C-alpha positions as CSV (number, residue, x, y, z in Angstrom):
1,M,14.2,-12.4,12.5
2,D,11.0,-12.8,10.6
3,P,10.6,-13.7,6.8
4,L,10.4,-10.8,4.7
5,I,6.9,-10.1,3.1
6,I,6.9,-8.3,-0.1
7,E,4.0,-6.3,-1.5
8,A,3.4,-5.7,-5.2
9,A,1.3,-2.2,-6.3
10,I,0.8,-3.0,-9.6
11,N,-0.7,-0.3,-11.1
12,G,-2.2,2.5,-9.3
13,G,-2.6,5.8,-11.5
14,T,0.6,4.7,-13.6
15,P,-0.5,5.1,-17.2
16,K,0.8,2.7,-20.0
17,S,2.6,5.5,-21.9
18,T,4.9,5.8,-18.5
19,N,5.4,2.1,-18.7
20,P,3.6,-0.3,-21.0
21,H,3.5,-3.1,-18.6
22,V,1.2,-1.3,-16.3
23,P,-1.8,-4.1,-16.1
24,R,-5.1,-1.8,-16.7
25,S,-7.8,-4.2,-18.1
26,H,-9.0,-7.3,-15.6
27,D,-7.1,-9.3,-17.5
28,E,-3.9,-8.0,-17.5
29,I,-4.3,-7.3,-13.4
30,V,-5.1,-10.9,-13.0
31,A,-1.8,-11.6,-14.8
32,S,0.3,-9.3,-13.6
33,A,-0.9,-10.2,-9.6
34,R,-0.4,-14.0,-10.4
35,A,3.3,-13.2,-11.8
36,C,4.3,-11.1,-8.8
37,L,2.5,-14.4,-6.2
38,E,4.8,-16.4,-8.1
39,A,7.8,-14.5,-8.2
40,G,7.3,-14.1,-3.9
41,A,4.9,-11.6,-3.2
42,A,2.5,-12.5,-0.5
43,L,0.1,-9.0,-1.0
44,V,-1.3,-7.0,-4.1
45,H,-2.7,-4.1,-3.9
46,H,-4.5,-2.6,-6.9
47,H,-6.7,0.1,-8.6
48,N,-9.5,-0.3,-10.9
49,H,-10.7,1.8,-13.9
50,D,-12.0,4.1,-11.4
51,G,-10.3,7.7,-10.7
52,L,-7.8,8.3,-8.5
53,M,-9.6,11.0,-7.1
54,E,-13.2,9.9,-7.6
55,A,-15.2,9.9,-4.6
56,R,-16.9,6.3,-5.3
57,H,-15.1,2.8,-6.9
58,A,-17.0,0.2,-7.8
59,S,-16.4,-3.1,-6.2
60,E,-17.5,-4.9,-8.9
61,P,-14.6,-5.1,-10.8
62,Y,-12.5,-6.0,-7.6
63,R,-14.8,-8.8,-6.9
64,A,-14.5,-10.3,-10.0
65,S,-10.4,-9.9,-10.3
66,W,-9.8,-11.4,-7.1
67,A,-12.2,-14.2,-7.8
68,A,-9.5,-15.1,-10.9
69,I,-6.3,-14.8,-8.8
70,A,-7.7,-16.7,-5.9
71,A,-8.5,-20.0,-8.0
72,S,-4.8,-20.0,-8.9
73,H,-3.5,-18.1,-5.4
74,P,-6.0,-18.8,-2.6
75,Q,-4.7,-17.4,0.0
76,A,-3.3,-14.2,-1.5
77,I,-3.6,-10.9,0.2
78,L,-5.3,-8.4,-1.8
79,Y,-7.0,-5.1,-0.9
80,P,-8.0,-2.3,-2.8
81,T,-7.9,1.8,-2.8
82,M,-9.7,4.3,-1.1
83,G,-11.8,6.9,-3.0
84,G,-10.6,10.4,-3.1
85,G,-11.4,12.9,-0.2
86,G,-12.8,16.3,-0.1
87,P,-15.8,18.8,0.0
88,H,-17.6,16.9,-2.5
89,T,-18.0,13.7,-0.6
90,T,-18.3,11.9,2.5
91,I,-16.2,9.2,3.9
92,A,-19.5,6.8,4.1
93,E,-19.3,7.1,-0.5
94,R,-15.5,6.5,-0.3
95,Y,-15.5,3.7,1.8
96,A,-18.4,2.2,0.2
97,H,-16.3,-0.2,-1.5
98,I,-14.7,-1.7,0.9
99,V,-18.0,-2.6,2.7
100,E,-19.3,-4.1,0.0
101,L,-16.1,-6.3,-0.5
102,D,-16.9,-7.0,3.2
103,D,-20.4,-7.9,3.3
104,A,-19.4,-9.9,-0.1
105,G,-16.8,-12.2,2.2
106,V,-13.9,-11.1,-0.2
107,L,-12.1,-8.6,1.7
108,R,-9.2,-9.5,4.2
109,L,-7.4,-6.4,4.5
110,S,-9.3,-3.0,4.7
111,I,-7.4,0.7,4.6
112,I,-7.1,3.4,6.7
113,D,-5.3,7.2,5.4
114,P,-5.3,8.8,8.7
115,G,-4.0,12.1,7.5
116,S,-4.2,14.3,4.4
117,V,-1.5,15.3,2.0
118,N,-0.4,17.3,-0.8
119,L,0.4,15.3,-3.7
120,A,2.1,16.4,-7.1
121,P,5.0,15.8,-9.4
122,V,7.3,18.3,-9.9
123,D,7.3,20.3,-13.3
124,D,10.2,20.6,-16.1
125,A,11.9,23.4,-13.6
126,G,11.9,21.1,-10.5
127,L,9.2,22.6,-8.6
128,P,6.0,21.0,-7.4
129,F,3.5,21.1,-10.1
130,P,0.9,24.2,-9.5
131,I,-2.2,21.9,-9.4
132,D,-5.1,22.2,-6.8
133,L,-4.8,18.8,-5.3
134,L,-5.3,17.6,-1.7
135,Y,-5.7,14.0,-0.5
136,Q,-7.9,14.9,2.5
137,N,-8.5,12.8,4.8
138,T,-10.2,14.6,7.8
139,H,-9.8,13.2,11.8
140,A,-13.3,12.5,11.5
141,D,-13.2,10.5,8.1
142,V,-10.3,8.7,10.3
143,R,-12.6,7.9,13.3
144,W,-15.1,6.6,11.0
145,M,-12.6,4.6,9.0
146,V,-11.0,3.5,12.5
147,D,-14.6,2.4,13.9
148,T,-15.4,0.4,10.8
149,C,-12.9,-1.4,10.6
150,L,-13.0,-2.8,14.3
151,E,-16.7,-3.0,14.2
152,R,-16.3,-5.8,11.0
153,G,-13.0,-6.9,12.7
154,L,-11.0,-5.9,9.5
155,P,-7.1,-5.7,9.5
156,A,-5.9,-2.7,7.9
157,H,-3.3,-1.4,5.8
158,V,-2.5,2.1,7.7
159,S,-0.7,4.7,5.2
160,I,1.7,6.6,6.6
161,F,2.1,9.8,4.4
162,E,3.5,12.1,6.6
163,P,5.2,11.5,10.4
164,G,1.6,13.3,11.5
165,F,-0.2,10.0,10.1
166,L,2.0,7.9,12.2
167,R,1.1,9.8,15.4
168,V,-2.4,9.6,14.8
169,A,-2.4,6.1,14.3
170,L,-0.1,5.6,17.4
171,A,-2.9,7.6,19.5
172,Y,-5.6,4.8,18.5
173,R,-2.9,2.4,19.5
174,A,-2.3,3.7,22.9
175,H,-5.6,3.7,23.5
176,G,-6.7,0.1,22.2
177,R,-8.5,1.5,19.3
178,L,-6.2,0.2,15.8
179,P,-7.0,-2.8,14.3
180,A,-4.6,-5.1,13.5
181,A,-2.4,-3.4,11.4
182,K,0.4,-3.5,8.8
183,I,1.9,0.3,8.9
184,Q,2.7,1.3,5.3
185,L,5.3,4.0,5.6
186,Y,5.7,5.6,2.5
187,F,8.9,8.0,1.3
188,G,8.6,10.6,-1.1
189,G,10.8,10.2,-4.3
190,E,12.4,12.9,-6.3
191,A,9.5,12.7,-8.6
192,L,7.0,13.1,-6.0
193,P,8.2,15.4,-3.4
194,F,6.0,15.1,-0.2
195,G,6.4,13.5,3.4
196,L,9.9,12.3,4.4
197,P,13.5,11.3,2.0
198,P,13.8,7.8,0.9
199,T,16.9,7.7,3.3
200,P,18.4,6.1,6.6
201,A,17.4,9.2,8.5
202,S,14.4,9.1,7.6
203,L,13.7,5.6,8.3
204,D,15.6,6.1,11.9
205,A,13.0,9.0,12.7
206,Y,9.8,6.2,12.0
207,L,11.1,3.6,13.7
208,A,12.0,6.0,16.9
209,M,8.4,6.7,16.7
210,L,7.6,3.2,16.3
211,A,9.8,1.8,19.1
212,G,8.0,0.0,22.0
213,T,5.3,-1.3,19.9
214,D,4.9,-4.6,17.8
215,L,3.6,-3.3,15.0
216,P,5.0,-4.2,11.7
217,W,5.8,-2.0,8.9
218,M,6.8,-2.0,5.4
219,V,8.7,0.8,3.3
220,G,7.9,2.6,0.2
221,V,8.9,4.9,-1.9
222,I,6.4,6.7,-4.4
223,G,8.0,8.6,-7.2
224,G,11.1,7.1,-6.5
225,D,12.7,3.3,-6.6
226,V,12.7,1.5,-3.2
227,G,15.2,-1.5,-4.8
228,T,18.2,1.3,-4.6
229,T,17.1,3.3,-1.6
230,L,15.3,1.4,1.5
231,A,15.0,-1.7,0.4
232,E,18.1,-3.4,1.8
233,L,17.9,-1.1,4.9
234,A,14.0,-2.8,5.5
235,I,15.1,-6.6,4.8
236,A,18.1,-5.6,7.7
237,R,16.0,-4.2,10.2
238,G,13.7,-6.3,10.3
239,G,10.5,-4.3,7.9
240,H,9.1,-5.3,4.8
241,V,9.0,-4.3,1.8
242,R,6.7,-2.6,-1.0
243,V,7.1,-2.9,-5.1
244,G,5.4,-1.9,-7.8
245,L,4.7,0.1,-11.1
246,E,2.3,2.3,-9.4
247,D,5.2,3.3,-7.1
248,A,8.2,3.2,-9.3
249,A,9.1,6.3,-11.2
250,G,10.4,6.8,-14.6
251,A,9.8,4.9,-18.1
252,R,11.6,1.8,-16.8
253,D,11.0,-1.3,-18.9
254,C,10.2,-3.8,-16.3
255,S,7.5,-5.4,-15.0
256,N,5.7,-5.9,-11.8
257,A,7.0,-9.7,-11.1
258,E,10.4,-8.3,-12.1
259,L,10.2,-5.4,-9.4
260,V,9.5,-8.4,-6.8
261,E,12.3,-10.7,-8.2
262,E,14.6,-7.4,-7.4
263,V,13.6,-7.6,-3.8
264,V,13.8,-11.3,-3.4
265,A,17.4,-11.7,-4.2
266,P,18.7,-9.1,-1.7
267,A,16.4,-10.6,0.9
268,H,18.1,-14.5,0.1
269,E,21.9,-12.9,0.0
270,S,21.4,-11.5,3.8
271,G,19.4,-14.9,4.7
272,R,16.3,-13.8,5.0
273,R,13.8,-15.8,3.8
274,V,10.2,-14.1,1.4
275,A,7.5,-15.0,3.5
276,T,4.7,-16.9,1.5
277,P,0.9,-15.1,2.1
278,A,-0.3,-17.6,5.0
279,E,3.0,-16.5,6.8
280,A,2.2,-12.7,6.0
281,A,-1.4,-13.2,7.0
282,K,0.1,-14.7,10.6
283,L,3.0,-12.2,10.9
284,F,0.6,-9.3,10.6
285,G,-1.8,-10.4,12.5
286,F,-4.7,-11.0,10.4
287,P,-7.2,-12.8,11.9
288,R,-9.4,-13.7,8.2
289,T,-7.8,-17.0,6.3
């Protein structure tokens, strides 16, 4: 099989009250990213200080962090998050920091979120918390993201939160309109009930949809633990694995690098080598070096 690509999503919206190891400052982000890369990760995804649902994200903090990370790991693949969608904003505003990072010549991987999803944790009764939070990406937004990536020659992390997201991505693929892509299959853990649960049957459903394509795919569990559910299945079936404190649920006293190491061990046991950043770029078909 191809070498296993590991992504580390190192912070997201996870607060330090959940895990004190979550990196939030510039220095913490740089140190955590470097530790993950040294542990075996090829990709690092992180957020800056902008809120999850804020429309306009600043590009300068990304540039500063990436420059420091690249000083020791020049081939690392680093990519940002998206601005929050809704009637208060436009896709051009939400994508502005991505355009700025590309204009600055520092962006190797963009992001396409081809659909909308309700996201809420469970409350004390075990029910979805009654908040008005919709992560919105209309079909017009998706077309704008796809066209921008194609015009700029940008490869993309394609987020799949629900099966409908993958149907949309595959429609673009069928008509030759999908950029070079990494298909990110997100499963909803117990703490965040969305999409398909992290089970073998759910993975089978997604892989059936991907059959006949050559699209590389990666699993991740948001609000759960990919290391105890899907990681070994992905390793055995030729997929790739995302870990990190952005996704992990609960107050585990662990670092991002330790979560990476938890995937490296079963990969070695299965005889599957861990990919370097340069190998990951080649396997994903990323044209940029």
